[in-house]
N, C-alpha and C positions, 0 to 999 in steps of 0.2 A: 522534417525527416519523416512523411510513412515509407513504408516498402511497395516494389511493387510487384517486385515474385518472391517467389516460397525462398530463393537463394538468397535474396537482396533481405530479407525478416533474417533471416539464422545466419548472416552479415551484421545486420545490426546490433545482435545480440551477441555477438561475441563482441562486436566489435569494445563494445557501451559495458557488455559485460550483466549486466540490468534486465535479469531472469524475476518471474510469482515467486518463486523461489528465494530468491538473494535478498530479497524488499524482505519478503517476510521469516528468513530465517534475523536482520536483523531491525525488524521491529520486535522479536523476541529477546532483541542481547539488549535491545538498546534502549526501548519500558517495559521493560516483564509478563511485554503481551501474554494472555495466558491466552487467543485466538485471534488467532486473525487468517483469515478467508482473501488473497491477490484474482482480482482478474483483470486480463491482457482484452484489454478491444479493441489493438487496436488488429487486430489479425494475427498476430501474433512478428509483428514487428519490436512488438519491446518497445513503446511509442507510447504506450496510451491508457494506464492503469485508473482501477477502479476497488477499494480498503476495506477490509472489516475489520478494523481490531478493535480487540477487548482487552481492556488492559486498568490495570487497579491503579494506573497513575491517575486517569482522567477525573480518578474522584471530586464532588469540590468544583471543579471546571467547568468553563461558559466553552463553547463550541471553542469559539473562538483560539481559547487560550493551549484548547483539545489541535488544532490545528494548526498551533501556532508549538509545540511539543511535540508530535511527531515531524511536523516538518522543518524543526529543527534538527531531529532528531536523521532526517534523511537525505541530507541537508544536498550531499554528494551528489546524490542516483535520485531526485528530483535533476538534476542539473542537471541533466544528461540525458532526460525524458522528455516529452511533447505536454502530457497531458498528467493532473494526478488528481483524484479524489477524493481521502476520503472517506468515513465513514468512521465514528470514534463514541465509546461503548465503554460505561463501565460497568463489571462482574453484574451486579447487579437490572443495570440493561437492561444486559442483553438479555436475562435468563426472560425480565420481562417480555419481551421480545417474543426469543421462542418462546413460548406456549400462546402470546397471541396472533400468534399467524400460525 
């Protein structure tokens, strides 16, 4: 389901209620995320998101375990969108990545 016009994009977002800010707030609340950056890659229709999530809950977890944790925390939201790409980091990994880029 992708929007063909700005009006459809606005309608899709108001129907699902899913926006970068609602996703960010949910991740901060549910995963104690220290940093969340959500990008809407769908052109504004709210159907395709990519996220950078930094949480101490990711420490000692594999990438798969981190994704499962995020997907479990956002189960209802993910069901309402088309595509979701989480990039999960511990606070230490994030600091290294920021320093190296």
